[in-house]
FIPAKE-926448 format. One record per atom (N, C-alpha, C, O): residue in three letters; x, y, z. Coordinates in steps of 0.05 Angstrom, whole numbers, plus 5000, padded with zeros to 4 digits. Each point is the difference from the previous one (the first is absolute). Layout:
BEGIN
ALAXYZ;...
END
This chain:
BEGIN
MET161039286355;MET499849804979;MET497149934994;MET498449945018;LYS500950084956;LYS497349924993;LYS499749704999;LYS501949864992;PRO495850035015;PRO499749715000;PRO499949894972;PRO499250144981;VAL501749625016;VAL499949864974;VAL497449844999;VAL499349865019;LEU499350174959;LEU497549854996;LEU500449784979;LEU500850054978;SER498649715030;SER500049774982;SER497249994987;SER498049945014;VAL501950104960;VAL497549984985;VAL500149744985;VAL501849944985;ILE496249895020;ILE499949734987;ILE497649984981;ILE497850075008;THR502849854968;THR497949964980;THR499949704992;THR502049894992;ILE495650005011;ILE499549724992;ILE498550004974;ILE498150164997;VAL502749674984;VAL498650004975;VAL500149724987;VAL501949855004;TYR496050094981;TYR500049764984;TYR498250054975;TYR497650055003;ASN503649934974;ASN498550044975;ASN498150245000;ASN497649984997;ASN503650255007;ASN498550255000;ASN501450214984;ASN500750225010;ALA499849724964;ALA501450194983;ALA498550264997;ALA501250214995;ARG496249785008;ARG498450244997;ARG500650215021;ARG500150244994;ASP500449685031;ASP500150195022;ASP502850035013;ASP500450205014;ILE501449624981;ILE502550005016;ILE501650254996;ILE501250105019;GLU499050014957;GLU501650234995;GLU498950245016;GLU501650165011;ARG495849874989;ARG498850235014;ARG500749995030;ARG500850205012;THR499049564999;THR500749965028;THR503050065005;THR500650155019;MET501149744964;MET502950055004;MET500750294998;MET501650105016;LEU497250044965;LEU500750284997;LEU499050175023;LEU501250205007;SER496649715006;SER499150155023;SER501949985023;SER500150175018;VAL501549614982;VAL502149965020;VAL502650154992;VAL501150155015;LEU499749804960;LEU502650104991;LEU500050314997;LEU502150125000;ASN495550004996;ASN499850294997;ASN499650155026;ASN499650245000;GLN500549625023;GLN499850135025;GLN502450195004;GLN502349944994;ILE497150305017;ILE502250195005;ILE501649935025;ILE502250105004;TYR496749725012;TYR501449915024;TYR502449824991;TYR499649824984;ILE502750235027;ILE502449864991;ILE500349735013;ILE501049814987;GLY498350165038;GLY500649765015;GLY498149774996;GLY498649925018;ILE501349984957;ILE498249774994;ILE501649774990;ILE501750024982;GLU497849755029;GLU501049744991;GLU497749864986;GLU498049935012;TYR502350044961;TYR497849894985;TYR500549704994;TYR502149924989;ILE496049925019;ILE500149714997;ILE497749904983;ILE497750075006;VAL502849784973;VAL497949904983;VAL500149695000;VAL502149884995;VAL495650005011;VAL499949705001;VAL497949924979;VAL497650055002;ASP503549824977;ASP498349914977;ASP499649705002;ASP502049855005;GLY495650064990;GLY499449715002;GLY500649844975;GLY498449834993;ALA503850234994;ALA500749874974;ALA497950064979;ALA498949824987;SER500650445008;SER498050084980;SER500949924972;SER502449984994;ASN495649964989;ASN500649924973;ASN498450174979;ASN499749914978;ASP499450325031;ASP498450174982;ASP501450264991;ASP498750184989;GLY503949845017;GLY501450244994;GLY500550185024;GLY501550204998;THR497449735025;THR500350165024;THR503050025007;THR500950225006;LEU500549564993;LEU502850015008;LEU501750174982;LEU501950135009;ASP497449884965;ASP501550174982;ASP499650295007;ASP501950164998;ILE495749925011;ILE499550275008;ILE501650065025;ILE501250225002;ILE498849605017;ILE501550045025;ILE502950044994;ILE501350185012;LYS499949664970;LYS502850024995;LYS500850264986;LYS502450075000;ASN495750074989;ASN500650274989;ASN500950195022;ASN501450204994;TYR497949745031;TYR500650175022;TYR501949865021;TYR500250095023;GLU501049694968;GLU501549835019;GLU502350155014;GLU500649945023;ASP500650264963;ASP502250155013;ASP499050185022;ASP501750115015;ARG495749924987;ARG498950185022;ARG498649835021;ARG498850115019;ILE501449634979;ILE498849825019;ILE502249895018;ILE502049904990;ALA497550105036;ALA502149905019;ALA500249704998;ALA502249895000;LYS495549974999;LYS499949715000;LYS497749914982;LYS497750095003;LEU502949724980;LEU498049884982;LEU500049705002;LEU502149884997;VAL495650005008;VAL499749715001;VAL497849934979;VAL497950125000;SER502749684984;SER497949894981;SER500149705002;SER501849874988;GLU496250025025;GLU499949715004;GLU497149935008;GLU498550175010;LYS500849584987;LYS497449915008;LYS499750025030;LYS501949975015;ASP495650084993;ASP499450025029;ASP497549845006;ASP498749884982;LYS500650115044;LYS497649855008;LYS497650185004;LYS498049925013;GLY502150324976;GLY497850195004;GLY500950275008;GLY502450045005;ILE495850154996;ILE500850285004;ILE501450045027;ILE502050155001;TYR497249725020;TYR501250055026;TYR502749865003;TYR501750095015;ASP498749694970;ASP502749884998;ASP501950194986;ASP502250045009;ALA496850094970;ALA501650204986;ALA500650245017;ALA502250105000;MET495849995015;MET500450235018;MET502049935022;MET501550185008;ASN498449585002;ASN502049915020;ASN502850004988;ASN501950075014;LYS498449864961;LYS502650014987;LYS501050294999;LYS502350055007;GLY496050134986;GLY500750285000;GLY500850115027;GLY501950145003;LEU496549785017;LEU500550095027;LEU502749905010;LEU501450145014;ALA499349614979;ALA502549895008;ALA502450144988;ALA502250005011;LEU497450124965;LEU502250144987;LEU500350295009;LEU502050134996;ALA495949985018;ALA500050285007;ALA502150065022;ALA500349845019;THR501050394979;THR501950085020;THR499450295010;THR501550105017;GLY496450024974;GLY499450285007;GLY498950025029;GLY499449805013;ASP500450454996;ASP498950055027;ASP497049955000;ASP498949915020;TYR499850144957;TYR497149964998;TYR499549844975;TYR501749984982;VAL495949905017;VAL499249844977;VAL497250064991;VAL498350055017;ILE501249964957;ILE497350034990;ILE499849824974;ILE501949974985;PHE495749925011;PHE499549844976;PHE498450174980;PHE497850105007;MET503249934969;MET498750144979;MET499949814976;MET501650014982;ASN496449815019;ASN499849794981;ASN499050094972;ASN498950214998;SER501649634982;SER499550074973;SER497150094996;SER498149855007;GLY501550384982;GLY497450124996;GLY499450235019;GLY498450184994;ASP503049825028;ASP499750225020;ASP502250204997;ASP502049954987;GLU497650295025;GLU501950224997;GLU500250175025;GLU498150015016;PHE504250124988;PHE500150225018;PHE498250224989;PHE499850034976;TYR499050135042;TYR498150194990;TYR501350224983;TYR498850094980;ALA503550005028;ALA501450214985;ALA503049965003;ALA500949835015;ASN500750314969;ASN502949975000;ASN501350095027;ASN502349925005;ASP496350245010;ASP501150095025;ASP498849865025;ASP500350095022;THR498249694973;THR498649875021;THR501849905022;THR499550055024;VAL502649804970;VAL501849895020;VAL501350235016;VAL500249985025;ALA500750234962;ALA501150235014;ALA498050125019;ALA500750085022;LYS496849944969;LYS497950115017;LYS499549835025;LYS499650105022;VAL500549644974;VAL499549815022;VAL502150045022;VAL499350045023;PHE503249954970;PHE502150025020;PHE500450285011;PHE501350035021;ALA497650174966;ALA500250285010;ALA497750055020;ALA500150205014;THR498049614988;THR497750055018;THR500850005029;THR499250185016;ALA502549634993;ALA501049985027;ALA502349825001;ALA500249814984;PRO501750235034;PRO502449835001;PRO499549745015;PRO498550005020;ASP502949794972;ASP500349755016;ASP497449875008;ASP499849885021;ALA498250124962;ALA497649855005;ALA500549704994;ALA501749944983;ASP496949895030;ASP500149714994;ASP498449934975;ASP500749834984;ILE497150325013;ILE498249964977;ILE499050274990;ILE499250175016;TYR500949874958;TYR498750234987;TYR497849884982;TYR500349794988;TYR497450365011;TYR497949904983;TYR498450244989;TYR500150225011;GLY498449724968;GLY498350214988;GLY497749894985;GLY499349765003;GLU499550404981;GLU497649924985;GLU500749904972;GLU502150074989;THR496249765001;THR500449884973;THR497850074981;THR497649995007;GLU503250094969;GLU498050064979;GLU499749754982;GLU502049884992;MET495650055003;MET499549774982;MET499950104971;MET499050224994;VAL502249624988;VAL499950064971;VAL499149754985;VAL500449785009;ASN498550264967;ASN499249784983;ASN502149944979;ASN502150135001;ASN497449694981;ASN502049924980;ASN500850234982;ASN502149994988;GLU496150215009;GLU500750234984;GLU501450225016;GLU500450224991;ARG500249715034;ARG501350185019;ARG498350245008;ARG501050215008;GLU496449754989;GLU498150215008;GLU499549975030;GLU499749785011;SER500150445003;SER499550005029;SER497249905007;SER498150094988;LEU501849735031;LEU497549915011;LEU499650105028;LEU498149925014;GLY503650264994;GLY499750135026;GLY501449835022;GLY501449814995;ARG498050275030;ARG501249875023;ARG498849725004;ARG497849954992;ARG503849885021;ARG499149745008;ARG497650025018;ARG499750205015;ARG498649594985;ARG497650005018;ARG500850035029;ARG498750145015;HIS503549724993;HIS501050025027;HIS501950235002;HIS502249994989;GLN497050235024;GLN501650245002;GLN502349955020;GLN499549885021;ALA502850224973;ALA502349975019;ALA499350165025;ALA499350244998;PRO500949645026;PRO499250145024;PRO502050215008;PRO502449994992;ASP496750215024;ASP501950215009;ASP502049885019;ASP502350095001;LYS496949715015;LYS501849865018;LYS500049704993;LYS497849884999;PHE504550014996;PHE500149724991;PHE501649845020;PHE502250085009;ASN496849684998;ASN501549815016;ASN499149724991;ASN498649974981;TRP502449825033;TRP499549734991;TRP497149925001;TRP499249804988;ARG499250355027;ARG497149945002;ARG498450134978;ARG497549964998;SER503750214986;SER498650164980;SER498849844977;SER498350114985;PHE502449645012;PHE499049834979;PHE497549845009;PHE499049834985;LYS500050235038;LYS497849835011;LYS497450034983;LYS498349835000;TYR501450404986;TYR497750044982;TYR500849984971;TYR498450074982;GLY504049845012;GLY500949984972;GLY502750124997;GLY501050135018;MET500249834959;MET502850094994;MET500050294994;MET499650084977;SER500850085044;SER499750294997;SER502550144988;SER499950234992;VAL502349625006;VAL502450114987;VAL501049784981;VAL500449775008;SER500150304967;SER500949804980;SER503049975002;SER501450185009;HIS499649594982;HIS502949955002;HIS501650194982;HIS502450045005;GLN496450084974;GLN501450194983;GLN500450275015;GLN501650164990;ALA497149885032;ALA500050265013;ALA501149985028;ALA499550185016;ILE502049614990;ILE501149975027;ILE503049944999;ILE500949824987;TYR500650345027;TYR502949985002;TYR500749895028;TYR499350135020;ILE501949644981;ILE500549875026;ILE503049975005;ILE501549934982;ARG499450145042;ARG502849965007;ARG500649704997;ARG498749835010;ARG503450124974;ARG500549724992;ARG500649825024;ARG499349764999;SER501850355022;SER500649835024;SER497549905014;SER500149815016;LEU497650304977;LEU497549925012;LEU498549784983;LEU498149885009;THR502950084967;THR498649824982;THR500849715004;THR502349945008;GLU495949894985;GLU500549715000;GLU499049894973;GLU498750154985;PRO502149615007;PRO499049894975;PRO497049984999;PRO498649985021;TYR500350044955;TYR497149954996;TYR499349715007;TYR501649824994;ASP496150145017;ASP499149735008;ASP499149854975;ASP498050094988;PRO503349705004;PRO499249864975;PRO497349855003;PRO499049904980;LYS499950105044;LYS497449885004;LYS497950154984;LYS498049884991;TYR502450385005;TYR498050174987;TYR500950054971;TYR502350084996;GLN496049884985;GLN500750044972;GLN499150274989;GLN501150094980;LEU497050045033;LEU498850254990;LEU500150235019;LEU499950234992;SER500249725034;SER499850215020;SER502250015020;SER499750115022;ALA502649774972;ALA502250005019;ALA501150275006;ALA501250045021;ASP498350164961;ASP500950275006;ASP498750125024;ASP501250165014;ILE496349774991;ILE498650105024;ILE501349905025;ILE500650155019;ASP499949594982;ASP501449885023;ASP502850115003;ASP500850055023;TRP500650004955;TRP502750105001;TRP500150285012;TRP501750075017;ILE496450104975;ILE499950285010;ILE499350005030;ILE501150155015;ILE496949694992;ILE499249995028;ILE502349915018;ILE500550125021;ARG501049684971;ARG502249905016;ARG502150225004;ARG501250035021;ALA499450124957;ALA501950215002;ALA499050235018;ALA501550115016;ALA495949964980;ALA498850225016;ALA500049945030;ALA500150185016;LYS499749564991;LYS500149935029;LYS502650085013;LYS500150065024;LYS502049944960;LYS502750075011;LYS500650304998;LYS501950095013;ALA496650054971;ALA500750284995;ALA499450185024;ALA498049985014;LYS503950204991;LYS499750205021;LYS499050274990;LYS498450135014;LYS502449944962;LYS499250264988;LYS499049964972;LYS501449904983;ILE496050175013;ILE498749974974;ILE499050284991;ILE498650135015;VAL502149954961;VAL499550274991;VAL498349994974;VAL500649854982;LYS497350315017;LYS498450024976;LYS501150234982;LYS500750215010;VAL499549734964;VAL500850204981;VAL497450114986;VAL498349844992;ASP501550425007;ASP497650124988;ASP499749944970;ASP502050004986;GLY495649945005;GLY499449974972;GLY500749734989;GLY500749815015;TYR499150174959;TYR500649754986;TYR503049954999;TYR501650184996;VAL499249565008;VAL502849934997;VAL500449774980;VAL502249934993;ALA495649954998;ALA500249784981;ALA497649994982;ALA497850105006;LYS502649764971;LYS497849944982;LYS499849694998;LYS501949864996;TYR495650055007;TYR499549715000;TYR498349924976;TYR497850114996;LEU503349714988;LEU498549904977;LEU498049795009;LEU500749795010;VAL496750274987;VAL497949835010;VAL500049734985;VAL500849994976;GLY498449805038;GLY499949744988;GLY501849815015;GLY500250025025;GLY501149794962;GLY501949825013;GLY498649755009;GLY497649964997;MET504049865015;MET499149745009;MET497950025022;MET498149844999;SER502250345020;SER498150025022;SER497250084989;SER498049945013;LYS502050204965;LYS497450084987;LYS498849754986;LYS497649965002;ALA504149894984;ALA499049774985;ALA499249775019;ALA498149854993;LYS503250135030;LYS499449785019;LYS499050135026;LYS501249975021;HIS496650174977;HIS499150175022;HIS499349845024;HIS500650085023;LYS498049694973;LYS499249845023;LYS502449905016;LYS500050015025;GLN502049884961;GLN502449915014;GLN501450225015;GLN500949965022;SER499250284965;SER501250235013;SER498650075026;SER501250065020;LEU496149944979;LEU498450075024;LEU500549795022;LEU500250085024;LEU499949674969;LEU500449795020;LEU502850035013;LEU500349975024;GLU501750104960;GLU502650045011;GLU500150245018;GLU501249995022;ARG497450234970;ARG499950245017;ARG498749945027;ARG500950105020;PHE497049744979;PHE498649935025;PHE501949855018;PHE500150055024;ASP501349764965;ASP501949845016;ASP502250175012;ASP500749965023;ILE500350234962;ILE502150185010;ILE498950175022;ILE501450035021;MET496350084976;MET498850175021;MET499449845025;MET500450095022;LYS498749664974;LYS499449835023;LYS502649945016;LYS500050005024;ARG502249964961;ARG502649945014;ARG500950245016;ARG501049975022;HIS498750274967;HIS501050245014;HIS498150135019;HIS500950115021;TYR496549884973;TYR498150145016;TYR498249825017;TYR498650105018;GLY501449644977;GLY498249825014;GLY497549944984;GLY499150174984;LEU499649605021;LEU497749914985;LEU497650185004;LEU498850104981;ILE500449945044;ILE497550155006;ILE500350294990;ILE498250104987;PRO504050055020;PRO500250274989;PRO499950004969;PRO498950194988;THR502349614999;THR500050004971;THR497249954989;THR499350134980;LEU499249705033;LEU497249964991;LEU498450265003;LEU498550074983;LEU501850065040;LEU498650265005;LEU500950214980;LEU498450154989;ASN504249865006;ASN501150204981;ASN498949964972;ASN499750194985;HIS499849555008;HIS499049954973;HIS497150094996;HIS499250044977;THR499349995044;THR497450124997;THR500350304992;THR498450104984;VAL503650035027;VAL500550284993;VAL501150014971;VAL499250174985;ILE502549645008;ILE501149994972;ILE497749964981;ILE499950144979;ALA498249685027;ALA497849944982;ALA498250254997;ALA499150074978;TYR500450075044;TYR498450245000;TYR501350224983;TYR498850124983;ASN503849925021;ASN501550214986;ASN500149934970;ASN499750184983;LEU500649575010;LEU500149924972;LEU497350044987;LEU499850104977;GLY498049835037;GLY497450044989;GLY499350294996;GLY498950084979;TRP501950095040;TRP499550284998;TRP501650134977;TRP499050174986;TYR503549735012;TYR501750104978;TYR498849934973;TYR500050174982;TRP499049585015;TRP498849924975;TRP497550164994;TRP499650084977;ILE498749965043;ILE497550164995;ILE500750284992;ILE498850114982;LYS503050025033;LYS500850274994;LYS501150044972;LYS499350184986;ASN502449635006;ASN501350024974;ASN498049934978;ASN500350104977;LYS497849725028;LYS498049934980;LYS498350244995;LYS499350064977;ARG500050095044;ARG498350244996;ARG501650214985;ARG498950144982;THR503749885024;THR501750204986;THR500149934971;THR499950184982;ASN500549565012;ASN500349924972;ASN497350034985;ASN500050064976;ASP497849905038;ASP497450034987;ASP499450294994;ASP497850064990;
END
C-alpha cells in the first residue's frame, strides 16, 4: 500500500498565484493525495478560482482566521493522510512526478526532505536557497538557520502537533523541530522537490521574524549555544552577501 499524502494549501487574496499552486498539486502523477485548501475568506476572486477545481479537492474551508498558522492548524486538523506537507499559495511542487519520486526514495521514513528552488514573481529561477539542505537532517539541523523549507519536507502525520500560535512568522521552524525530535528515520531526496516564491510576511517583517527564530532556537538548543551559533550565522550571512555582491558586480 502506498502512503497517502495530505497536501495543505493556505491562501488569502492571492488570485495571481493560487491556480499555479493548485495545478502543481492536482497534476501530480502520484495517486494517493488528499488535497486540502484553507482560504481565509478571500474577496479578490481567489475563491472563484479555487471552486473551478472543487471536485478535485478533498476538503475546502473558506472562513476568516487569526493568521497564517491558525489557518495551517485548521488544515492540519482536517488531514487524514499518512504524511502531511504544506504547499501554500505561490509555492509549487518542483515537477509533476515529485511526490512519486519522494516516496520511491525509501520506504517508511518518518520524514522525507529535499532541496528548494527559489523563484521570483515572474517564476524565474533564483537558484537554491542560501541554507542548503544537509545530507543528514535531524532536530539540531536548524541551529544555524532553517536548512529545510516547509515546502520541501514531508512529515508523518502522527508526529505532528499544532503550530504554536505564540509565533506569527516563524512557527514552522518550531513545528519541524518538534516533529524531528520524534522521528526515527529521516531520508533525503536528491535534487529539488519544491519551488518557493520569495517574499511573504517574514520578508516584510524581517526583524520580528529574526526575534522569533532566536526565541525558538533558545527554547530547543539553549541560550548559550544559540548565542554562539548566531556568531556563525552572522559570519555565514556576511560571507554570502560579500560573495554575491562580487558576483553581481
